C-alpha positions as CSV (number, residue, x, y, z in Angstrom):
1,M,-15.0,-12.7,-28.4
2,K,-16.1,-13.2,-24.7
3,I,-13.3,-15.7,-24.1
4,V,-10.7,-13.2,-25.4
5,T,-12.1,-10.5,-23.2
6,V,-12.2,-12.6,-20.1
7,S,-8.7,-14.0,-20.8
8,L,-7.4,-10.4,-21.2
9,L,-9.0,-9.3,-18.0
10,V,-7.5,-12.3,-16.1
11,L,-4.1,-11.6,-17.5
12,I,-4.3,-7.9,-16.4
13,M,-5.4,-9.0,-12.9
14,V,-2.5,-11.4,-12.6
15,F,-0.1,-8.8,-13.8
16,C,-1.4,-6.3,-11.3
17,A,-1.2,-8.7,-8.4
18,A,2.3,-9.7,-9.3
19,S,3.4,-6.1,-9.5
20,L,2.1,-5.5,-6.0
21,T,4.3,-8.3,-4.6
22,L,7.3,-7.1,-6.5
23,A,7.1,-3.6,-5.0
24,A,6.5,-4.5,-1.4
25,G,6.9,-2.4,1.7
26,W,7.5,1.3,1.5
27,D,8.1,1.1,-2.2
28,T,4.4,0.4,-2.7
29,C,3.4,3.4,-0.5
30,K,5.9,6.1,-1.5
31,A,4.1,7.0,-4.7
32,C,1.3,8.7,-2.7
33,H,3.1,9.3,0.6
34,T,5.4,11.9,-0.6
35,D,6.5,15.4,0.4
36,S,5.9,16.9,-3.0
37,G,2.2,17.1,-3.9
38,K,1.0,16.2,-0.5
39,I,-1.4,13.5,-1.7
40,A,-0.9,11.6,1.6
41,P,1.2,12.1,4.7
42,S,4.9,11.9,4.1
43,K,7.3,9.3,5.5
44,A,8.4,11.8,8.2
45,D,4.8,12.6,9.1
46,L,4.0,8.9,9.5
47,T,7.0,8.1,11.6
48,K,6.1,11.0,13.9
49,K,2.5,9.9,14.2
50,F,2.9,6.2,14.6
51,K,5.5,4.6,16.9
52,T,4.6,0.9,16.5
53,T,3.7,-1.4,13.7
54,E,0.4,-2.2,15.3
55,E,-0.6,1.5,15.4
56,L,0.2,2.0,11.7
57,I,-1.7,-1.2,10.7
58,K,-4.7,-0.3,12.8
59,A,-4.9,3.2,11.3
60,A,-4.4,2.0,7.8
61,K,-7.2,-0.6,8.1
62,E,-9.6,1.8,9.8
63,T,-9.2,4.6,7.3
64,K,-12.1,5.5,5.1
65,N,-9.9,6.8,2.3
66,P,-10.7,4.8,-0.8
67,M,-7.1,5.1,-2.0
68,M,-6.1,2.7,0.7
69,T,-8.6,-0.1,-0.2
70,N,-6.0,-2.2,-2.0
71,F,-3.3,-1.7,0.7
72,K,-5.0,-3.1,3.8
73,G,-3.4,-6.5,3.8
74,D,-1.2,-7.3,6.9
75,D,1.8,-8.4,4.8
76,L,2.0,-5.1,2.9
77,L,1.5,-3.0,6.0
78,K,4.0,-5.0,8.0
79,E,6.6,-4.6,5.3
80,A,5.9,-0.9,5.1
81,A,6.1,-0.5,8.9
82,K,9.4,-2.4,8.9
83,D,10.8,-0.1,6.1
84,L,9.7,2.9,8.1
85,G,11.6,1.7,11.1
86,L,8.6,1.1,13.3
87,K,8.9,-1.5,16.1
């Protein structure tokens, strides 16, 4: 039974990791960063606040918001910044 449980957990983890790479860049972010519901700042708010990729990455990595824990990797943030049109 333990082997089945561990195998199932590993399979779920692999699926989740793969889904993050499939939805890269802004597609990963836009579920929370939306105008409706205001869970997080919208795309327009982010582009007003951050003018460079480095500013966005620094702010994302320094945030204490637990919702951002899984999204602090440079590759994801660089792709998101590129999609936002930051330089």
